[in-house]
C-alpha positions as CSV (number, residue, x, y, z in Angstrom):
1,M,60.6,6.2,-14.9
2,R,61.2,9.5,-16.6
3,V,63.5,9.9,-19.6
4,E,65.1,13.3,-20.3
5,G,67.7,13.2,-23.0
6,D,70.4,10.7,-22.0
7,R,69.4,10.8,-18.3
8,V,66.9,8.4,-16.7
9,D,65.2,9.4,-13.5
10,R,63.6,6.6,-11.6
11,E,60.7,7.3,-9.2
12,S,60.9,6.0,-5.7
13,I,58.5,3.4,-4.4
14,G,56.9,6.1,-2.2
15,E,56.3,8.3,-5.3
16,L,54.8,5.3,-7.2
17,F,52.5,4.5,-4.3
18,S,51.5,8.1,-4.0
19,R,50.7,8.3,-7.7
20,A,48.8,5.0,-7.5
21,A,46.8,6.3,-4.6
22,D,45.9,9.6,-6.4
23,E,44.8,7.7,-9.5
24,G,42.8,5.3,-7.3
25,K,41.0,8.2,-5.6
26,A,40.3,9.8,-9.0
27,Y,38.9,6.5,-10.3
28,V,36.7,6.0,-7.2
29,S,35.4,9.6,-7.4
30,A,34.5,9.1,-11.1
31,Q,32.7,5.8,-10.2
32,V,30.7,7.5,-7.5
33,K,29.7,10.3,-9.9
34,V,28.5,7.6,-12.4
35,V,26.5,5.8,-9.7
36,K,24.9,9.1,-8.4
37,Q,23.9,10.0,-11.9
38,T,22.4,6.6,-12.6
39,A,20.5,6.7,-9.3
40,T,19.2,10.2,-10.0
41,T,18.0,9.1,-13.5
42,A,16.3,6.0,-12.0
43,I,14.6,8.1,-9.3
44,D,13.3,10.6,-11.8
45,E,11.8,7.8,-13.9
46,A,10.3,6.2,-10.8
47,K,8.6,9.5,-9.9
48,V,6.9,9.6,-13.2
49,G,5.8,5.9,-12.8
50,V,4.5,6.5,-9.3
51,G,2.5,9.5,-10.5
52,L,0.9,7.5,-13.4
53,V,0.1,4.6,-11.0
54,V,-1.6,6.9,-8.5
55,V,-3.7,8.7,-11.2
56,G,-4.6,5.3,-12.8
57,G,-5.6,4.0,-9.4
58,L,-7.8,7.0,-8.7
59,L,-9.5,6.6,-12.1
60,A,-10.1,2.9,-11.5
61,Y,-11.5,3.8,-8.1
62,A,-13.9,6.3,-9.7
63,G,-14.9,3.7,-12.3
64,L,-15.7,1.2,-9.6
65,I,-17.8,3.7,-7.7
66,V,-19.8,4.4,-11.0
67,I,-20.3,0.6,-11.4
68,L,-21.5,0.2,-7.9
69,V,-23.9,3.2,-8.2
70,A,-25.3,1.7,-11.5
71,L,-25.7,-1.7,-9.8
72,F,-27.6,0.0,-6.9
73,A,-29.9,1.9,-9.4
74,W,-30.6,-1.3,-11.3
75,L,-31.3,-3.3,-8.2
76,A,-33.4,-0.5,-6.7
77,D,-36.0,-1.0,-9.4
78,E,-36.1,-4.7,-8.7
79,I,-35.9,-5.0,-4.9
80,G,-36.2,-1.4,-3.6
81,P,-33.6,1.2,-2.6
82,V,-33.0,0.0,1.0
83,L,-32.5,-3.6,0.2
84,S,-30.5,-2.7,-3.0
85,G,-28.1,-0.5,-0.9
86,L,-27.7,-3.4,1.6
87,V,-26.9,-5.9,-1.1
88,V,-24.4,-3.7,-2.9
89,A,-22.7,-2.6,0.3
90,G,-22.6,-6.2,1.6
91,V,-21.0,-7.7,-1.5
92,T,-18.6,-4.8,-1.7
93,L,-17.5,-5.2,2.0
94,A,-17.3,-9.0,1.7
95,T,-15.0,-8.6,-1.3
96,A,-12.9,-6.0,0.5
97,L,-12.5,-8.1,3.7
98,F,-11.5,-11.1,1.6
99,M,-8.9,-9.1,-0.3
100,V,-7.5,-7.6,3.0
101,K,-7.3,-11.1,4.6
102,V,-5.4,-12.5,1.6
103,G,-3.1,-9.4,1.6
104,I,-2.3,-9.7,5.3
105,G,-1.5,-13.4,4.7
106,R,0.9,-12.6,2.0
107,I,2.6,-9.8,4.0
108,T,2.9,-12.2,7.0
109,A,4.5,-14.8,4.7
110,A,6.9,-12.3,3.2
111,V,7.9,-11.1,6.7
112,A,8.5,-14.7,7.8
113,V,10.8,-15.2,4.7
114,V,12.7,-12.1,5.4
115,S,13.2,-13.0,9.0
116,G,14.2,-16.5,8.0
117,N,11.2,-18.3,9.5
118,G,9.3,-19.4,6.5
119,K,9.0,-20.0,2.7
120,L,7.0,-18.1,0.0
121,K,4.2,-20.0,-1.6
C-alpha cells in the first residue's frame, strides 16, 4: 500500500507476488554468495592443512629410514651385514603387511556400512 498525501494506492496481488518473488531471488542470491565464500575459505584452510600433513609425513618417513639404517648398522656389527639386512627388511615388511591387512579390513567394513550391509566396529 502506498500513501501519497490524502490518496491511498493499493498494490494488486500480482504486484505483491512479483515483489515477493524479487525479494526471494535477492535473498537466495545473497545466501548463495555466503555459502560460496564460506566454502572458499574452508578449502583454502584445507589446502594449508593438506600441505602440512604431506610435509610432516615425508619427514616422518625420512626419520623412519634413518632409524632402520641405524638398526641395520648396529646389527651388522653383531650378526653381519647380510643377516642384519635380512632381519631389518623382514621386520619392516612384516609390519607393513600387517598394517595393510588391517587397513584393508577397515576399508571393507566402511564400504559395507555405506552400502548398508554391515556395521562399524
